[in-house]
C-alpha positions as CSV (number, residue, x, y, z in Angstrom):
1,Q,66.0,85.6,55.1
2,V,63.5,88.7,56.3
3,R,63.0,90.8,53.0
4,L,61.7,94.6,53.3
5,V,60.4,96.0,49.9
6,E,59.8,99.7,50.0
7,S,57.4,101.2,47.5
8,G,55.5,104.8,47.2
9,G,58.4,107.4,46.5
10,G,58.4,109.8,43.9
11,L,58.4,113.3,42.5
12,V,56.5,115.6,45.1
13,Q,56.0,119.4,45.1
14,P,56.6,121.7,48.2
15,G,53.5,121.2,50.9
16,G,52.5,117.7,48.9
17,S,52.2,114.1,50.7
18,L,53.4,110.7,50.2
19,N,52.7,107.5,51.7
20,L,55.5,105.2,51.8
21,S,54.9,101.4,52.2
22,C,57.4,98.6,53.8
23,A,56.2,95.1,53.0
24,V,57.6,92.3,54.9
25,S,57.6,88.9,53.5
26,E,57.3,87.0,56.9
27,S,54.6,87.7,59.9
28,I,57.1,89.1,62.1
29,L,56.0,92.7,62.9
30,G,55.2,91.3,66.4
31,I,58.6,90.4,67.2
32,Y,60.4,93.0,65.3
33,N,61.2,96.8,65.5
34,V,60.6,98.4,62.1
35,G,62.4,101.5,61.5
36,W,61.9,104.3,58.9
37,Y,65.4,106.1,57.9
38,R,66.3,108.4,55.1
39,Q,69.8,109.0,53.4
40,A,70.0,112.5,51.4
41,P,73.1,112.5,48.8
42,G,76.7,112.8,50.9
43,N,74.5,112.9,54.0
44,Q,74.8,109.9,56.9
45,R,71.5,107.6,56.7
46,E,69.3,109.2,59.6
47,L,66.5,107.7,61.3
48,V,62.9,109.2,60.5
49,G,60.9,107.3,62.9
50,S,59.9,103.8,64.2
51,I,57.3,101.4,65.6
52,S,58.3,99.0,67.9
53,S,57.2,95.3,68.1
54,G,55.0,96.5,70.8
55,A,53.5,98.9,68.6
56,R,55.0,102.0,70.4
57,I,56.3,104.7,67.8
58,D,58.8,107.1,67.9
59,Y,59.6,110.4,65.5
60,A,63.0,112.1,64.9
61,N,62.3,115.8,66.5
62,S,62.8,117.0,62.9
63,M,59.9,114.6,61.7
64,K,57.1,115.3,64.3
65,G,54.3,116.8,63.1
66,R,54.7,116.1,59.5
67,V,54.7,112.1,59.4
68,T,53.0,109.1,60.9
69,I,54.3,105.7,60.8
70,S,51.2,103.1,60.9
71,R,51.4,99.2,60.8
72,D,48.9,96.5,59.5
73,I,50.2,93.1,60.6
74,G,47.8,91.3,58.7
75,K,49.2,92.9,55.6
76,R,52.7,92.6,57.1
77,T,53.1,96.5,55.9
78,V,54.7,99.5,57.7
79,D,53.2,102.8,56.3
80,L,55.4,106.1,56.4
81,Q,52.9,109.0,55.6
82,M,54.6,112.1,55.2
83,N,53.0,115.8,54.9
84,S,53.9,119.1,54.1
85,L,57.2,118.1,52.2
86,K,60.2,120.3,51.3
87,P,62.7,120.2,48.9
88,E,65.3,119.1,51.8
89,D,63.4,115.7,52.2
90,T,64.9,114.5,49.2
91,A,66.4,111.3,49.6
92,V,66.5,107.8,49.4
93,Y,63.9,106.4,52.4
94,F,65.0,102.9,53.7
95,C,62.9,100.2,56.3
96,N,64.6,98.5,58.6
97,A,63.9,95.3,60.6
98,Q,65.4,94.3,63.9
99,D,64.4,91.2,65.5
100,I,64.1,92.0,69.2
101,R,65.5,88.3,70.1
102,T,68.5,87.9,68.2
103,L,69.0,92.3,66.9
104,Q,69.5,90.7,63.6
105,T,69.0,93.5,61.0
106,Y,67.4,93.8,57.8
107,W,67.1,96.7,55.2
108,G,65.2,97.3,52.3
109,Q,66.5,98.8,49.1
110,G,65.0,102.0,49.4
111,T,62.6,104.3,47.9
112,Q,63.3,107.6,45.9
113,V,61.8,110.7,47.5
114,T,62.5,113.8,45.3
115,G,61.1,117.2,46.3
116,S,60.9,119.5,43.7
117,S,61.4,123.1,44.4
């Protein structure tokens, strides 16, 4: 059972930055695609960006230029650096990992990001 633990959320003022981290319980980043999603109250969960097992990175159009995804295979972490935060970025941010062989998917519990207004 793969476990994902997100951290780094908090309260941030407009224009501020946060670095979220997803810690993965096993050495799987070479065979799993990992994505960052967010869900604001009353909204559906949406993709922020992802990094494939082969290290291809994609971002949602709405987030391009403000977020950066990186991974550290040795530390088993995938980070989401967010800049120029806005109140509308307020959401719970989730980490998702999908086995490229079986498509088995795992989710973390999420970390709250609150943009003050």
